LUMGUZA-610498 format. One record per residue (C-alpha): residue number from 1; x, y, z; residue in three letters. Coordinates in nm, 3 decimals, m for minus. Layout:
(node NUM; (X; Y; Z); 'ALA') ...
//
This chain:
(node 1; (0.024; m0.018; 0.001); 'MET') (node 2; (0.124; 0.337; m0.101); 'CYS') (node 3; (0.113; 0.599; 0.165); 'LEU') (node 4; (0.217; 0.959; 0.242); 'ILE') (node 5; (0.354; 1.080; 0.577); 'LEU') (node 6; (0.392; 1.443; 0.691); 'PHE') (node 7; (0.492; 1.600; 1.036); 'ALA') (node 8; (0.413; 1.962; 1.068); 'TYR') (node 9; (0.580; 2.174; 1.344); 'ASN') (node 10; (0.697; 1.869; 1.520); 'MET') (node 11; (1.064; 1.972; 1.470); 'HIS') (node 12; (1.249; 2.276; 1.609); 'PRO') (node 13; (1.459; 2.314; 1.256); 'THR') (node 14; (1.232; 2.155; 1.006); 'TYR') (node 15; (0.873; 2.291; 1.007); 'PRO') (node 16; (0.756; 2.017; 0.760); 'LEU') (node 17; (0.890; 1.700; 0.728); 'ILE') (node 18; (0.713; 1.489; 0.432); 'LEU') (node 19; (0.792; 1.127; 0.309); 'GLY') (node 20; (0.629; 0.852; 0.097); 'SER') (node 21; (0.675; 0.509; 0.020); 'ASN') (node 22; (0.669; 0.344; m0.305); 'ARG') (node 23; (0.463; 0.050; m0.336); 'ASP') (node 24; (0.583; m0.139; m0.644); 'GLU') (node 25; (0.767; m0.476; m0.713); 'PHE') (node 26; (1.110; m0.506; m0.582); 'TYR') (node 27; (1.234; m0.593; m0.934); 'HIS') (node 28; (1.146; m0.252; m1.069); 'ARG') (node 29; (1.462; m0.027; m1.064); 'PRO') (node 30; (1.440; 0.304; m0.882); 'THR') (node 31; (1.675; 0.603; m0.772); 'ALA') (node 32; (1.665; 0.771; m0.450); 'GLN') (node 33; (1.559; 1.148; m0.425); 'ALA') (node 34; (1.800; 1.350; m0.657); 'HIS') (node 35; (1.793; 1.656; m0.866); 'TYR') (node 36; (1.717; 1.519; m1.211); 'TRP') (node 37; (1.966; 1.592; m1.475); 'GLU') (node 38; (1.720; 1.619; m1.755); 'ASP') (node 39; (1.486; 1.848; m1.527); 'TYR') (node 40; (1.728; 2.000; m1.271); 'PRO') (node 41; (1.469; 2.206; m1.109); 'GLN') (node 42; (1.287; 1.846; m0.983); 'ILE') (node 43; (1.419; 1.697; m0.666); 'LEU') (node 44; (1.248; 1.344; m0.651); 'ALA') (node 45; (1.298; 0.981; m0.649); 'GLY') (node 46; (1.265; 0.815; m0.984); 'ARG') (node 47; (1.129; 0.507; m1.136); 'ASP') (node 48; (1.414; 0.433; m1.362); 'LEU') (node 49; (1.166; 0.174; m1.598); 'SER') (node 50; (0.915; 0.458; m1.686); 'LYS') (node 51; (1.101; 0.734; m1.557); 'MET') (node 52; (0.818; 0.885; m1.365); 'GLY') (node 53; (0.803; 0.937; m0.977); 'THR') (node 54; (0.573; 0.872; m0.673); 'TRP') (node 55; (0.655; 1.207; m0.482); 'MET') (node 56; (0.867; 1.515; m0.569); 'GLY') (node 57; (0.905; 1.883; m0.559); 'LEU') (node 58; (1.067; 2.166; m0.740); 'THR') (node 59; (1.289; 2.474; m0.682); 'THR') (node 60; (0.987; 2.677; m0.783); 'GLY') (node 61; (0.762; 2.527; m0.497); 'GLY') (node 62; (0.560; 2.293; m0.686); 'ARG') (node 63; (0.493; 1.936; m0.483); 'LEU') (node 64; (0.320; 1.643; m0.621); 'ALA') (node 65; (0.243; 1.292; m0.487); 'ALA') (node 66; (0.055; 0.983; m0.599); 'VAL') (node 67; (m0.088; 0.700; m0.422); 'THR') (node 68; (m0.208; 0.398; m0.578); 'ASN') (node 69; (m0.458; 0.092; m0.508); 'TYR') (node 70; (m0.476; m0.235; m0.673); 'ARG') (node 71; (m0.815; m0.384; m0.800); 'ASP') (node 72; (m0.769; m0.735; m0.894); 'PRO') (node 73; (m1.022; m0.711; m1.171); 'ASN') (node 74; (m0.871; m0.424; m1.377); 'GLU') (node 75; (m0.702; m0.459; m1.677); 'GLU') (node 76; (m0.325; m0.378; m1.662); 'VAL') (node 77; (m0.219; m0.396; m2.014); 'HIS') (node 78; (m0.192; m0.062; m2.218); 'GLY') (node 79; (m0.217; 0.160; m1.909); 'LYS') (node 80; (0.010; 0.452; m1.863); 'GLY') (node 81; (0.246; 0.495; m1.560); 'SER') (node 82; (0.104; 0.669; m1.260); 'ARG') (node 83; (0.434; 0.834; m1.210); 'GLY') (node 84; (0.371; 1.024; m1.530); 'ASP') (node 85; (0.112; 1.219; m1.351); 'LEU') (node 86; (0.344; 1.344; m1.094); 'VAL') (node 87; (0.634; 1.420; m1.322); 'ALA') (node 88; (0.427; 1.618; m1.580); 'ASP') (node 89; (0.284; 1.821; m1.291); 'PHE') (node 90; (0.636; 1.910; m1.157); 'LEU') (node 91; (0.745; 1.991; m1.509); 'LYS') (node 92; (0.465; 2.201; m1.601); 'GLY') (node 93; (0.314; 2.534; m1.504); 'THR') (node 94; (m0.082; 2.456; m1.460); 'SER') (node 95; (m0.235; 2.517; m1.167); 'THR') (node 96; (m0.315; 2.215; m0.927); 'PRO') (node 97; (m0.667; 2.257; m1.009); 'GLU') (node 98; (m0.625; 2.282; m1.371); 'GLN') (node 99; (m0.406; 1.983; m1.386); 'TYR') (node 100; (m0.631; 1.761; m1.167); 'ILE') (node 101; (m0.943; 1.843; m1.392); 'GLN') (node 102; (m0.736; 1.742; m1.705); 'ARG') (node 103; (m0.597; 1.432; m1.528); 'ALA') (node 104; (m0.942; 1.346; m1.443); 'GLU') (node 105; (m1.036; 1.341; m1.789); 'GLN') (node 106; (m0.769; 1.087; m1.866); 'SER') (node 107; (m0.821; 0.865; m1.540); 'ARG') (node 108; (m0.902; 0.561; m1.733); 'ASP') (node 109; (m0.538; 0.550; m1.880); 'HIS') (node 110; (m0.383; 0.459; m1.558); 'TYR') (node 111; (m0.430; 0.181; m1.310); 'LEU') (node 112; (m0.596; 0.280; m0.990); 'GLY') (node 113; (m0.497; 0.605; m0.833); 'ILE') (node 114; (m0.602; 0.855; m0.559); 'ASN') (node 115; (m0.605; 1.218; m0.659); 'MET') (node 116; (m0.668; 1.518; m0.452); 'ASN') (node 117; (m0.578; 1.889; m0.449); 'HIS') 
//
């Protein structure tokens, strides 16, 4: 199960501590959080298979994360990577509301996801 954790005003030096896990198969290669060479404004872990991410932020203050759920009856072939949703938002300039609205329209192109803004 994917989850996102945060602590607000719990540490004297760090007002916000944020973390998430990547709930995928162990054989799927990943890189730990780093500034991406191809998008140096993005700080995020990276799915090295599909080149997306499960959580990241930019030097300009954009933040995005995705959690998933598995539906054993859902058709998995031909679906896009959920990590593209996070990466595309971090690369873009649309507001969260605009991006969620567009993503909701293509929701069926991805396996089960939770989206909020």
